[in-house]
Backbone atoms as SQL, in Angstrom:
CREATE TABLE atoms (id INTEGER PRIMARY KEY, chain TEXT, resi INTEGER, resn TEXT, atom TEXT, x REAL, y REAL, z REAL);
INSERT INTO atoms VALUES
  (1, 'A', 1, 'MET', 'N', -68.492, 141.023, -105.705),
  (2, 'A', 1, 'MET', 'CA', -67.889, 141.979, -106.591),
  (3, 'A', 1, 'MET', 'C', -67.400, 143.218, -105.846),
  (4, 'A', 2, 'GLU', 'N', -67.876, 143.389, -104.607),
  (5, 'A', 2, 'GLU', 'CA', -67.440, 144.543, -103.828),
  (6, 'A', 2, 'GLU', 'C', -66.350, 144.198, -102.824),
  (7, 'A', 3, 'SER', 'N', -66.133, 142.920, -102.582),
  (8, 'A', 3, 'SER', 'CA', -65.154, 142.493, -101.598),
  (9, 'A', 3, 'SER', 'C', -63.823, 142.170, -102.262),
  (10, 'A', 4, 'THR', 'N', -62.763, 142.314, -101.519),
  (11, 'A', 4, 'THR', 'CA', -61.450, 141.965, -102.045),
  (12, 'A', 4, 'THR', 'C', -61.068, 140.530, -101.692),
  (13, 'A', 5, 'ILE', 'N', -61.793, 139.910, -100.769),
  (14, 'A', 5, 'ILE', 'CA', -61.458, 138.541, -100.372),
  (15, 'A', 5, 'ILE', 'C', -62.027, 137.552, -101.386),
  (16, 'A', 6, 'LYS', 'N', -61.267, 136.516, -101.652),
  (17, 'A', 6, 'LYS', 'CA', -61.689, 135.449, -102.550),
  (18, 'A', 6, 'LYS', 'C', -62.301, 134.319, -101.721),
  (19, 'A', 7, 'ILE', 'N', -63.183, 133.550, -102.332),
  (20, 'A', 7, 'ILE', 'CA', -63.901, 132.497, -101.611),
  (21, 'A', 7, 'ILE', 'C', -62.930, 131.486, -101.005),
  (22, 'A', 8, 'LYS', 'N', -61.939, 131.034, -101.772),
  (23, 'A', 8, 'LYS', 'CA', -60.975, 130.060, -101.237),
  (24, 'A', 8, 'LYS', 'C', -60.219, 130.638, -100.046),
  (25, 'A', 9, 'GLY', 'N', -59.883, 131.908, -100.103),
  (26, 'A', 9, 'GLY', 'CA', -59.209, 132.557, -98.984),
  (27, 'A', 9, 'GLY', 'C', -60.091, 132.646, -97.752),
  (28, 'A', 10, 'LEU', 'N', -61.354, 132.950, -97.960),
  (29, 'A', 10, 'LEU', 'CA', -62.317, 133.034, -96.850),
  (30, 'A', 10, 'LEU', 'C', -62.463, 131.689, -96.159),
  (31, 'A', 11, 'ILE', 'N', -62.645, 130.642, -96.953),
  (32, 'A', 11, 'ILE', 'CA', -62.831, 129.302, -96.383),
  (33, 'A', 11, 'ILE', 'C', -61.552, 128.812, -95.715),
  (34, 'A', 12, 'SER', 'N', -60.419, 129.087, -96.305),
  (35, 'A', 12, 'SER', 'CA', -59.139, 128.695, -95.696),
  (36, 'A', 12, 'SER', 'C', -58.948, 129.372, -94.344),
  (37, 'A', 13, 'ALA', 'N', -59.264, 130.654, -94.267),
  (38, 'A', 13, 'ALA', 'CA', -59.144, 131.384, -93.008),
  (39, 'A', 13, 'ALA', 'C', -60.119, 130.840, -91.967),
  (40, 'A', 14, 'ALA', 'N', -61.320, 130.527, -92.390),
  (41, 'A', 14, 'ALA', 'CA', -62.317, 129.966, -91.468),
  (42, 'A', 14, 'ALA', 'C', -61.845, 128.615, -90.930),
  (43, 'A', 15, 'ALA', 'N', -61.318, 127.764, -91.799),
  (44, 'A', 15, 'ALA', 'CA', -60.825, 126.449, -91.376),
  (45, 'A', 15, 'ALA', 'C', -59.638, 126.595, -90.431),
  (46, 'A', 16, 'ARG', 'N', -58.707, 127.490, -90.743),
  (47, 'A', 16, 'ARG', 'CA', -57.529, 127.738, -89.895),
  (48, 'A', 16, 'ARG', 'C', -57.923, 128.189, -88.501),
  (49, 'A', 17, 'ASN', 'N', -59.008, 128.948, -88.418),
  (50, 'A', 17, 'ASN', 'CA', -59.452, 129.491, -87.134),
  (51, 'A', 17, 'ASN', 'C', -60.490, 128.627, -86.436),
  (52, 'A', 18, 'GLY', 'N', -60.738, 127.433, -86.960),
  (53, 'A', 18, 'GLY', 'CA', -61.643, 126.485, -86.308),
  (54, 'A', 18, 'GLY', 'C', -63.106, 126.877, -86.354),
  (55, 'A', 19, 'MET', 'N', -63.486, 127.694, -87.315),
  (56, 'A', 19, 'MET', 'CA', -64.890, 128.114, -87.417),
  (57, 'A', 19, 'MET', 'C', -65.740, 126.963, -87.951),
  (58, 'A', 20, 'LYS', 'N', -66.935, 126.804, -87.409),
  (59, 'A', 20, 'LYS', 'CA', -67.836, 125.733, -87.830),
  (60, 'A', 20, 'LYS', 'C', -68.786, 126.187, -88.926),
  (61, 'A', 21, 'ALA', 'N', -68.947, 127.492, -89.094),
  (62, 'A', 21, 'ALA', 'CA', -69.853, 128.046, -90.113),
  (63, 'A', 21, 'ALA', 'C', -69.298, 129.379, -90.588),
  (64, 'A', 22, 'VAL', 'N', -69.649, 129.728, -91.821),
  (65, 'A', 22, 'VAL', 'CA', -69.243, 131.017, -92.379),
  (66, 'A', 22, 'VAL', 'C', -70.325, 131.453, -93.367),
  (67, 'A', 23, 'ALA', 'N', -70.512, 132.758, -93.501),
  (68, 'A', 23, 'ALA', 'CA', -71.580, 133.279, -94.365),
  (69, 'A', 23, 'ALA', 'C', -71.008, 134.054, -95.543),
  (70, 'A', 24, 'LEU', 'N', -71.759, 134.009, -96.641),
  (71, 'A', 24, 'LEU', 'CA', -71.464, 134.793, -97.832),
  (72, 'A', 24, 'LEU', 'C', -72.770, 135.462, -98.242),
  (73, 'A', 25, 'THR', 'N', -72.750, 136.772, -98.381),
  (74, 'A', 25, 'THR', 'CA', -73.931, 137.498, -98.817),
  (75, 'A', 25, 'THR', 'C', -73.608, 138.220, -100.112),
  (76, 'A', 26, 'ASP', 'N', -74.270, 137.813, -101.181),
  (77, 'A', 26, 'ASP', 'CA', -74.108, 138.474, -102.471),
  (78, 'A', 26, 'ASP', 'C', -75.096, 139.624, -102.584),
  (79, 'A', 27, 'LYS', 'N', -74.868, 140.491, -103.548),
  (80, 'A', 27, 'LYS', 'CA', -75.745, 141.636, -103.760),
  (81, 'A', 27, 'LYS', 'C', -76.389, 141.512, -105.141),
  (82, 'A', 28, 'TYR', 'N', -77.702, 141.361, -105.169),
  (83, 'A', 28, 'TYR', 'CA', -78.536, 141.282, -106.373),
  (84, 'A', 28, 'TYR', 'C', -78.438, 139.968, -107.135),
  (85, 'A', 29, 'VAL', 'N', -77.356, 139.237, -107.038),
  (86, 'A', 29, 'VAL', 'CA', -77.190, 137.964, -107.743),
  (87, 'A', 29, 'VAL', 'C', -76.585, 136.938, -106.779),
  (88, 'A', 30, 'MET', 'N', -76.615, 135.680, -107.172),
  (89, 'A', 30, 'MET', 'CA', -76.049, 134.614, -106.337),
  (90, 'A', 30, 'MET', 'C', -74.861, 133.962, -107.055),
  (91, 'A', 31, 'SER', 'N', -74.052, 134.759, -107.709),
  (92, 'A', 31, 'SER', 'CA', -72.987, 134.228, -108.557),
  (93, 'A', 31, 'SER', 'C', -71.920, 133.436, -107.803),
  (94, 'A', 32, 'GLY', 'N', -71.693, 133.715, -106.558),
  (95, 'A', 32, 'GLY', 'CA', -70.664, 132.998, -105.810),
  (96, 'A', 32, 'GLY', 'C', -71.175, 131.859, -104.959),
  (97, 'A', 33, 'ALA', 'N', -72.485, 131.629, -104.959),
  (98, 'A', 33, 'ALA', 'CA', -73.089, 130.668, -104.035),
  (99, 'A', 33, 'ALA', 'C', -72.613, 129.235, -104.251),
  (100, 'A', 34, 'VAL', 'N', -72.548, 128.774, -105.478),
  (101, 'A', 34, 'VAL', 'CA', -72.179, 127.379, -105.744),
  (102, 'A', 34, 'VAL', 'C', -70.726, 127.118, -105.362),
  (103, 'A', 35, 'GLU', 'N', -69.824, 127.983, -105.805),
  (104, 'A', 35, 'GLU', 'CA', -68.409, 127.822, -105.456),
  (105, 'A', 35, 'GLU', 'C', -68.227, 127.875, -103.941),
  (106, 'A', 36, 'PHE', 'N', -68.901, 128.828, -103.288),
  (107, 'A', 36, 'PHE', 'CA', -68.829, 128.977, -101.835),
  (108, 'A', 36, 'PHE', 'C', -69.317, 127.718, -101.127),
  (109, 'A', 37, 'TYR', 'N', -70.454, 127.191, -101.556),
  (110, 'A', 37, 'TYR', 'CA', -71.033, 125.985, -100.950),
  (111, 'A', 37, 'TYR', 'C', -70.079, 124.801, -101.086),
  (112, 'A', 38, 'LYS', 'N', -69.572, 124.576, -102.285),
  (113, 'A', 38, 'LYS', 'CA', -68.672, 123.439, -102.526),
  (114, 'A', 38, 'LYS', 'C', -67.388, 123.560, -101.716),
  (115, 'A', 39, 'GLU', 'N', -66.814, 124.739, -101.684),
  (116, 'A', 39, 'GLU', 'CA', -65.558, 124.956, -100.953),
  (117, 'A', 39, 'GLU', 'C', -65.766, 124.776, -99.449),
  (118, 'A', 40, 'ALA', 'N', -66.847, 125.330, -98.912),
  (119, 'A', 40, 'ALA', 'CA', -67.117, 125.225, -97.474),
  (120, 'A', 40, 'ALA', 'C', -67.385, 123.780, -97.059),
  (121, 'A', 41, 'THR', 'N', -68.229, 123.084, -97.804),
  (122, 'A', 41, 'THR', 'CA', -68.554, 121.706, -97.425),
  (123, 'A', 41, 'THR', 'C', -67.352, 120.784, -97.570),
  (124, 'A', 42, 'SER', 'N', -66.439, 121.092, -98.477),
  (125, 'A', 42, 'SER', 'CA', -65.243, 120.263, -98.621),
  (126, 'A', 42, 'SER', 'C', -64.338, 120.363, -97.395),
  (127, 'A', 43, 'LYS', 'N', -64.485, 121.439, -96.618),
  (128, 'A', 43, 'LYS', 'CA', -63.683, 121.635, -95.399),
  (129, 'A', 43, 'LYS', 'C', -64.506, 121.398, -94.128),
  (130, 'A', 44, 'ASN', 'N', -65.695, 120.790, -94.270),
  (131, 'A', 44, 'ASN', 'CA', -66.599, 120.525, -93.141),
  (132, 'A', 44, 'ASN', 'C', -67.030, 121.809, -92.429),
  (133, 'A', 45, 'ILE', 'N', -67.263, 122.855, -93.187),
  (134, 'A', 45, 'ILE', 'CA', -67.745, 124.129, -92.659),
  (135, 'A', 45, 'ILE', 'C', -69.151, 124.345, -93.192),
  (136, 'A', 46, 'LYS', 'N', -70.066, 124.727, -92.301),
  (137, 'A', 46, 'LYS', 'CA', -71.445, 124.978, -92.706),
  (138, 'A', 46, 'LYS', 'C', -71.534, 126.307, -93.471),
  (139, 'A', 47, 'PRO', 'N', -71.965, 126.263, -94.736),
  (140, 'A', 47, 'PRO', 'CA', -72.097, 127.504, -95.503),
  (141, 'A', 47, 'PRO', 'C', -73.447, 128.169, -95.224),
  (142, 'A', 48, 'ILE', 'N', -73.425, 129.457, -94.979),
  (143, 'A', 48, 'ILE', 'CA', -74.642, 130.235, -94.792),
  (144, 'A', 48, 'ILE', 'C', -74.690, 131.216, -95.962),
  (145, 'A', 49, 'ILE', 'N', -75.722, 131.086, -96.787),
  (146, 'A', 49, 'ILE', 'CA', -75.800, 131.873, -98.028),
  (147, 'A', 49, 'ILE', 'C', -76.925, 132.887, -97.941),
  (148, 'A', 50, 'GLY', 'N', -76.621, 134.131, -98.300),
  (149, 'A', 50, 'GLY', 'CA', -77.617, 135.188, -98.285),
  (150, 'A', 50, 'GLY', 'C', -77.524, 136.019, -99.544),
  (151, 'A', 51, 'CYS', 'N', -78.578, 136.808, -99.793),
  (152, 'A', 51, 'CYS', 'CA', -78.587, 137.684, -100.971),
  (153, 'A', 51, 'CYS', 'C', -79.334, 138.964, -100.623),
  (154, 'A', 52, 'GLU', 'N', -78.688, 140.078, -100.858),
  (155, 'A', 52, 'GLU', 'CA', -79.322, 141.385, -100.670),
  (156, 'A', 52, 'GLU', 'C', -80.013, 141.749, -101.986),
  (157, 'A', 53, 'ILE', 'N', -81.316, 141.923, -101.904),
  (158, 'A', 53, 'ILE', 'CA', -82.099, 142.238, -103.107),
  (159, 'A', 53, 'ILE', 'C', -82.719, 143.619, -102.975);
């Protein structure tokens, strides 16, 4: 909710740049975790999920 980048854009950029893993850290909730996981694994990128509590 604080970032301007969208999950699909993040994963697309990671795939374009040959990254093998990418992280998403949510704040207080994990609302983007499922979409992030599905999008990353569909592009063979290891998703790293975190949450600031």
